[in-house]
C-alpha positions in Angstrom: 2.0 34.0 35.7 -1.5 32.6 35.4 -1.2 32.8 31.6 2.1 31.0 31.6 0.7 28.2 33.8 -2.4 27.8 31.7 -0.4 27.8 28.5 2.0 25.1 29.7 -1.0 23.0 30.8 -2.5 23.4 27.3 0.8 22.3 25.7 0.9 19.2 27.9 -2.7 18.4 27.0 -1.8 18.7 23.3 1.2 16.4 23.9 -1.1 13.9 25.5 -3.4 14.0 22.5 -0.4 13.4 20.2 0.9 10.5 22.2 -2.6 9.0 22.5 -3.1 9.1 18.8 0.4 7.6 18.2 -0.2 4.7 20.6 -3.6 3.8 19.0 -2.2 4.1 15.5 0.7 1.8 16.5 -1.7 -0.8 17.7 -3.4 -0.8 14.3 -0.2 -0.7 12.2 -0.6 -4.2 10.7 -3.4 -3.0 8.4 -1.1 -0.4 6.6 2.4 -0.2 8.1 3.5 2.7 6.0 0.6 5.0 6.9 0.6 3.9 10.5 4.4 4.3 11.1 4.4 7.7 9.4 1.5 8.8 11.5 3.3 7.6 14.7 6.4 9.6 13.7 4.4 12.7 13.0 2.4 12.5 16.3 5.5 11.6 18.4 7.5 14.5 16.9 4.7 17.0 17.5 4.0 15.5 20.9 7.6 15.9 22.1 7.8 19.4 20.7 4.6 20.3 22.6 6.3 19.0 25.8 9.3 21.1 25.0 7.0 24.1 24.5 5.5 23.4 27.9 8.9 23.3 29.5 10.0 26.5 27.7 6.9 28.3 29.0 6.6 27.0 32.5 10.2 26.3 33.6 11.5 28.5 36.4 15.1 27.8 35.3 16.1 29.9 32.4 18.6 27.4 31.0 16.0 24.6 31.0 13.6 26.9 29.2 16.3 27.9 26.7 17.3 24.2 26.0 13.6 23.3 25.5 13.1 26.1 23.0 16.1 24.9 21.0 14.9 21.2 21.2 11.6 22.1 19.4 13.2 22.6 16.0 14.7 19.1 15.4 11.4 17.5 16.5 9.5 19.6 14.1 11.9 18.6 11.4 11.3 14.9 12.0 7.5 15.5 12.1 7.4 17.3 8.8 9.6 14.7 7.1 7.3 12.0 8.4 4.3 14.0 7.2 5.6 13.7 3.6 5.7 9.9 3.9 2.2 10.0 5.5 0.9 12.0 2.6 2.3 9.7 0.0 1.0 6.6 1.9 -2.5 8.2 2.0 -2.4 9.1 -1.7 -0.9 5.7 -2.7 -2.0 3.1 -0.2 0.3 0.3 -1.4 3.4 2.6 -1.4 6.5 1.7 0.8 9.3 4.3 1.3 12.7 3.7 -0.1 15.7 3.8 2.2 17.2 6.8 0.3 14.0 8.8 0.9 14.1 8.1 4.6 17.8 9.1 4.8 17.2 12.3 2.7 14.3 13.3 5.1 16.6 12.8 8.1 19.4 15.0 6.8 17.8 18.3 7.7 16.8 17.3 11.3 20.4 16.1 11.9 21.8 19.4 10.6 19.4 21.6 12.6 20.2 19.4 15.7 23.9 20.3 15.2 23.1 23.9 14.7 20.9 23.9 17.8 23.6 22.2 19.9 26.2 24.7 18.9 24.0 27.8 18.8 25.9 29.5 21.7 29.0 29.7 19.5 27.5 31.1 16.2 24.0 32.3 17.0 22.7 31.0 13.7 19.4 29.6 15.2 18.5 32.1 17.9 20.2 35.4 18.7 19.7 38.3 21.0 20.3 39.0 24.6 21.1 35.9 26.6 21.3 33.6 23.5 25.0 32.8 24.2 24.4 32.2 27.9 21.1 30.2 27.3 19.0 32.7 29.3 16.0 34.8 28.5 14.7 32.6 25.6 11.4 34.5 25.5 13.2 37.6 24.1 15.4 35.8 21.6 15.3 36.8 17.9 15.5 34.4 14.9 18.8 33.6 13.2 19.3 32.6 9.6 19.4 28.8 10.4 15.9 29.2 12.1 14.5 30.7 8.9 16.2 28.2 6.8 14.7 25.4 8.9 11.3 27.1 8.9 11.4 27.5 5.1 12.4 23.8 4.7 9.7 22.7 7.1 7.1 24.7 5.2 8.4 23.3 1.9 7.9 19.7 3.2 4.4 20.7 4.4 3.6 22.2 1.0 4.9 19.0 -0.7 2.8 16.9 1.6 -0.3 19.0 1.2 0.2 18.9 -2.6 0.5 15.2 -2.5 -2.7 14.9 -0.4 -4.5 17.3 -2.8 -3.4 15.2 -5.7 -4.5 12.0 -3.9 -7.8 13.6 -3.2 -8.3 14.8 -6.8 -7.3 11.4 -8.3 -9.2 9.2 -5.7 -12.4 7.5 -6.5 -15.5 9.1 -5.0 -15.6 6.5 -2.2 -12.2 7.6 -0.9 -12.3 11.3 -1.5 -13.8 12.3 1.9 -10.9 10.5 3.7 -8.3 12.6 1.9 -10.2 15.8 2.1 -10.6 15.4 5.8 -6.8 15.2 6.3 -6.1 17.9 3.8 -8.4 20.4 5.5 -7.1 19.7 9.0 -3.5 20.1 7.9 -4.3 23.5 6.2 -5.9 24.7 9.4 -2.9 23.8 11.5 -0.5 25.4 9.0 -2.6 28.6 9.0 -2.3 28.8 12.9 1.5 28.4 12.7 1.7 31.2 10.0 -0.3 33.5 12.2 2.1 32.8 15.1 5.2 33.4 13.1 3.7 36.8 12.1 3.1 37.4 15.9 -0.7 37.2 15.4 -1.0 35.6 18.9 1.6 37.8 20.6 4.8 36.6 22.1 3.4 34.3 24.8 1.3 31.7 23.1 2.2 29.4 20.2 -1.0 28.1 18.8 0.8 25.6 16.5 0.6 22.6 18.8 -3.1 23.1 19.3 -3.6 23.4 15.6 -1.7 20.2 15.0 -3.5 18.5 17.9 -6.7 19.2 16.0 -5.0 17.8 12.9 -4.1 14.7 14.8 -7.6 14.1 16.1 -9.1 14.6 12.6 -6.4 12.3 11.1 -7.3 9.8 13.7 -10.9 10.1 12.7 -10.1 9.6 9.1 -7.9 6.6 9.8 -10.1 4.8 12.3 -13.6 6.1 11.7 -13.4 6.4 7.9 -11.2 3.3 7.6 -8.3 5.0 5.8 -6.0 2.1 6.6 -8.3 -0.8 5.8 -10.7 0.9 3.3 -8.2 1.8 0.6 -7.8 1.0 -3.1 -6.0 -2.2 -3.9 -2.8 -1.9 -6.0 -4.5 -1.9 -9.4 -1.3 -2.6 -11.3 -1.0 -5.9 -9.6 -4.5 -7.1 -10.4 -6.6 -4.8 -12.5 -4.4 -4.2 -15.6 -3.4 -7.9 -15.8 -6.9 -9.1 -16.5 -7.1 -9.9 -20.2 -10.8 -9.2 -20.4 -12.1 -5.6 -20.6 -13.2 -4.4 -17.1 -14.9 -1.0 -16.5 -15.9 0.4 -13.1 -18.8 2.9 -13.3 -20.0 5.2 -10.4 -23.6 5.4 -9.4 -23.7 8.7 -11.3 -22.8 6.9 -14.5 -19.2 8.1 -14.7 -16.1 6.0 -15.4 -14.3 5.4 -12.1 -11.6 3.1 -13.6 -10.9 0.8 -16.5 -8.1 -1.7 -17.4 -5.9 -1.8 -20.4 -8.1 -4.3 -22.3 -11.1 -1.9 -21.8 -9.1 1.0 -23.1 -8.1 -1.0 -26.2 -11.7 -2.0 -26.8 -12.9 1.6 -26.3 -10.4 3.0 -28.7 -11.5 0.5 -31.3 -15.1 1.4 -30.8 -14.5 5.2 -30.6 -11.2 6.4 -32.0 -12.2 10.0 -31.1 -12.8 9.3 -27.5 -11.2 11.9 -25.1 -7.7 11.3 -23.8 -9.0 11.5 -20.2 -11.4 8.5 -19.8 -11.7 8.4 -16.0 -14.5 10.8 -15.0 -16.2 10.8 -18.5 -19.9 9.8 -18.8 -19.8 6.0 -19.2 -22.8 5.7 -21.5 -21.4 8.3 -23.8 -18.2 6.3 -24.2 -19.5 2.8 -24.4 -23.1 3.2 -25.4 -25.2 0.0 -25.2 -22.2 -1.9 -23.8 -22.9 -0.5 -20.3 -26.7 -0.9 -20.1 -28.2 -0.9 -16.5 -27.2 -4.1 -14.8 -29.5 -7.0 -14.0 -28.1 -9.0 -11.0 -26.8 -12.4 -12.0 -27.6 -12.0 -15.7 -25.4 -11.7 -18.8 -26.1 -9.8 -22.0 -24.5 -10.0 -25.4 -23.8 -6.9 -27.5 -22.4 -6.3 -31.0 -19.7 -3.7 -31.3 -18.3 -2.2 -34.5 -14.6 -2.0 -34.0 -12.0 -0.5 -36.4 -10.9 -4.1 -37.0 -14.4 -5.3 -37.8 -17.6 -6.5 -36.1 -17.1 -8.1 -32.7 -19.5 -9.7 -30.2 -19.0 -9.4 -26.4 -20.7 -11.0 -23.5 -21.1 -8.5 -20.7 -21.7 -9.2 -17.0 -22.5 -6.5 -14.5 -21.9 -6.7 -10.7 -22.9 -4.0 -8.2 -20.1 -3.2 -5.7 -21.4 -2.9 -2.1 -19.0 -2.0 0.8 -19.0 -3.1 4.4 -21.5 -0.4 5.3 -23.9 -1.5 2.6 -23.1 1.5 0.5 -23.2 1.3 -3.3 -19.8 2.2 -4.7 -20.6 1.6 -8.3 -20.9 -1.2 -10.9 -18.2 -3.4 -12.4 -18.7 -4.4 -16.1 -16.7 -7.4 -17.4 -16.8 -8.0 -21.2 -15.7 -11.2 -22.8 -15.0 -11.4 -26.5 -17.3 -14.3 -27.8 -17.1 -13.4 -31.5 -15.1 -16.5 -32.5 -17.2 -18.8 -30.2 -20.4 -17.5 -31.8 -19.0 -17.9 -35.3 -18.1 -21.5 -34.5 -21.7 -22.2 -33.3 -23.1 -20.8 -36.5 -20.7 -22.8 -38.7 -21.4 -26.0 -36.7 -25.1 -25.6 -37.3 -24.6 -25.9 -41.1 -23.8 -29.6 -41.0 -24.5 -32.3 -38.4 -21.4 -34.2 -39.1 -19.2 -31.2 -38.7 -21.1 -30.3 -35.5 -20.2 -33.6 -33.9 -16.5 -33.1 -34.7 -16.6 -29.5 -33.5 -18.3 -30.5 -30.2 -15.5 -32.9 -29.4 -13.0 -30.1 -30.3 -14.8 -27.6 -28.1 -14.9 -30.0 -25.2 -11.2 -30.6 -25.5 -10.6 -26.8 -25.7 -12.7 -26.2 -22.6 -10.7 -28.8 -20.7 -7.4 -27.2 -21.8 -8.7 -23.8 -20.9 -9.8 -25.1 -17.5 -6.3 -26.5 -17.0 -4.7 -23.3 -18.1 -6.9 -21.3 -15.8 -5.5 -23.1 -12.8 -1.8 -23.3 -13.9 1.0 -20.9 -14.5 2.1 -21.0 -18.1 5.9 -20.6 -17.4 6.5 -22.8 -14.4 3.6 -25.3 -14.8 2.7 -24.8 -11.1 -0.8 -24.0 -9.9 -1.6 -20.3 -10.2 -2.8 -17.8 -7.6 -6.5 -18.3 -8.5 -6.3 -22.1 -7.9 -4.3 -21.5 -4.8 -6.9 -19.2 -3.2 -9.6 -21.7 -3.9 -7.5 -24.7 -2.6 -6.5 -22.9 0.7 -10.2 -22.0 1.3 -11.0 -25.7 1.0 -8.1 -26.6 3.3 -9.5 -24.2 6.0 -12.9 -25.7 5.7 -11.5 -29.2 6.1 -9.3 -28.2 9.0 -12.3 -26.6 10.8 -14.1 -29.9 10.6 -11.2 -32.3 11.5 -9.2 -30.1 13.8 -6.0 -30.7 11.8 -3.4 -28.1 11.2 -1.5 -27.0 8.2 1.5 -24.7 7.4 1.9 -22.2 4.7 5.1 -20.8 3.2 5.6 -17.7 1.0 8.9 -17.7 -0.9 10.4 -14.7 -2.8 13.6 -14.8 -4.9 16.1 -12.3 -3.6 17.1 -9.4 -5.9 15.3 -11.0 -8.9 15.3 -7.8 -10.7 19.1 -7.7 -10.7 19.1 -11.1 -12.5 16.8 -9.8 -15.2 18.8 -6.5 -15.5 22.2 -8.3 -15.7 21.5 -11.5 -17.7 18.2 -10.7 -19.4 14.6 -11.9 -18.9 15.4 -15.3 -20.4 17.8 -15.9 -17.5 15.1 -14.6 -15.1 12.6 -17.1 -16.5 15.2 -19.9 -16.2 15.6 -19.0 -12.4 11.8 -19.1 -12.0 11.5 -22.5 -13.6 14.5 -23.7 -11.6 13.0 -22.7 -8.3 9.7 -24.3 -9.3 11.5 -27.6 -10.0 13.3 -27.5 -6.7 10.0 -26.8 -4.9 8.4 -29.8 -6.7 11.3 -32.1 -5.7 11.4 -31.1 -2.0 7.7 -30.6 -1.3 5.7 -33.6 0.1 3.4 -35.4 -2.3 0.3 -33.9 -0.8 1.6 -30.3 -0.7 0.1 -27.5 -2.7 2.8 -25.7 -4.7 1.8 -22.6 -6.6 3.2 -19.4 -8.2 1.8 -16.5 -6.2 2.9 -13.9 -8.8 6.1 -12.5 -10.2 9.0 -14.0 -8.3 6.9 -15.1 -5.3 5.8 -18.8 -4.7 3.4 -20.3 -2.2 3.4 -23.7 -0.5 0.7 -25.2 1.7 1.7 -28.2 3.7 -1.4 -30.3 5.0 -0.9 -31.8 8.4 2.2 -29.7 9.2 2.6 -27.3 12.0 4.8 -24.1 12.2 7.9 -26.1 13.1 7.5 -28.4 10.1 6.8 -25.5 7.8 9.9 -23.7 9.1 12.0 -26.9 8.5 10.8 -27.2 5.0 11.4 -23.5 4.2 15.0 -23.7 5.7 15.7 -26.8 3.6 14.5 -25.2 0.5 16.5 -22.0 1.2 19.7 -24.1 1.6 19.0 -26.0 -1.6 18.5 -22.7 -3.5 21.7 -21.3 -2.0 23.6 -24.3 -3.3 21.9 -24.5 -6.7 23.1 -22.7 -9.9 22.0 -22.5 -13.5 24.0 -22.2 -16.7 22.3 -19.8 -19.1 24.1 -18.6 -22.3 27.6 -19.1 -20.8 26.7 -17.5 -17.5 26.5 -19.3 -14.1 23.6 -17.8 -12.2 23.1 -18.4 -8.5 20.3 -17.1 -6.4 18.9 -17.1 -2.9 15.4 -16.9 -1.5 13.7 -15.4 1.5 10.6 -17.0 3.0 7.8 -16.5 5.6 6.1 -19.3 7.5 2.7 -19.3 9.2 0.4 -22.1 10.4 -3.3 -22.7 10.9 -4.8 -22.0 13.4 -2.0 -20.4 15.4 -1.4 -17.6 12.8 -5.1 -17.2 11.9 -8.2 -19.1 11.1 -9.2 -17.2 7.9 -7.6 -17.0 4.5 -6.9 -13.3 4.9 -5.3 -13.8 8.3 -3.0 -16.5 7.1 -2.0 -14.6 3.9 -1.3 -11.5 5.9 0.8 -13.4 8.6 3.0 -15.2 6.0 3.4 -12.0 4.0 4.5 -10.1 7.1 7.1 -12.8 7.9 8.4 -12.6 4.4 8.8 -8.9 4.7 10.7 -9.4 8.0 13.0 -11.9 6.3 13.7 -9.4 3.5 14.2 -6.6 6.0 16.6 -8.8 8.0 19.0 -9.0 5.1 17.5 -11.6 2.7 18.4 -15.3 2.4 16.4 -15.7 5.6 13.3 -17.5 6.8 11.0 -16.0 9.4 8.1 -17.8 11.1 5.0 -16.1 12.5 4.5 -16.3 16.2 1.0 -15.6 17.4 0.6 -13.0 20.1 -0.4 -14.6 23.5 
């Protein structure tokens, strides 16, 4: 009797740990919603199953103990499904689950719930003396549905562990310890469960909740002490590969951590026999003098013999330092200056030609400066200019006490337009929306293309209500607007998020996060919607 009481207390303690972790994770969900919500689902599933274990062990009513034993299985099914999402979210920090995946992961918990609810009729889950009458659950044996559920749960655990292992293997050095911490803790908990199923702990005590409680604590440490949610790689496809200049990230140990498409192209031109796997290779061996030790704030020029001929690059090195003042590596950015240098040499040959070329170069520089701040397709300001302008608006607002509103707009189902009518039609929709935004935005508003099918508007002097009114008016105009492209009439709608300074935040990151979250809510509510951010009291 003492063993049963102490075991039930231990189960309750494990449940408290799970719920505690779930609550703290929920409070931090804004940093990485996918990882946080998956973590909450895992912890709540395991927490409720631990409570069910406690009831099954301590209840003096045989029927209550039997029902609790049956209830454990669906909860474990939900937890293992959420664990797969958690593993993917940890391995790919910018990943968001598709609806079909969530539905697929819920199928098995629903099926095992039906099997558990009707076990007295068919004994597929538990069998043995008292199984039909829901008595004597401690002496029940396992039915085929139990083993099917157990196999399925272990399959999901294996998939999740495999994804975590892959994420650990592919992660940069700065992020490997986070993934390894979660992977090791998960393996320990799984090992405890395997020992229990083989009766390694006897019939009375199921060590699985305690193993997973340890996993939960370690996961909590990885997320909140090792900054798993906030200290994660940025979606490199959105930024890194779109940089036209070669960019290479090198670890302190002189190994390539990452490189963009332009850098790969340059390297293949320099060294056609370079290995297929570039990440992890010695940087100096691949790039030679191009990646000389950095000197802070200085640039160097190198001459590279490419397959296409001799080229000159200007290389700038910047040391990466994280929030804990740890050196994560060095970023090398190379700019092809071959043509510019050739122009200088040619201009030096004749003073008259030099004068004409200087005028031309000045004009080109002005054009390049204009191109650097504008989107080529829509003519709107680009994201780079937007970030700088919003930073200036925040500085001005801090001095004057004025407010301003920001609106993030996204074209609904834009991919479907491209797929159905072609990219020319998609470009026409982007240009059409840009024109509508110019026409309806105030003269002092900042209108920019955020990227892809997303646009951004900053409204000086406006509050959240004015920003919401502008977004709603723009949404209605888009709903009524249509374009004729190659004999097709194309209509489109938008979703938008609205935030305001200072109610939604006083920093650029806070405002961008608030308006992006509202846009996500508008999309999630069914699209063709506008949602405004409301600051928590």
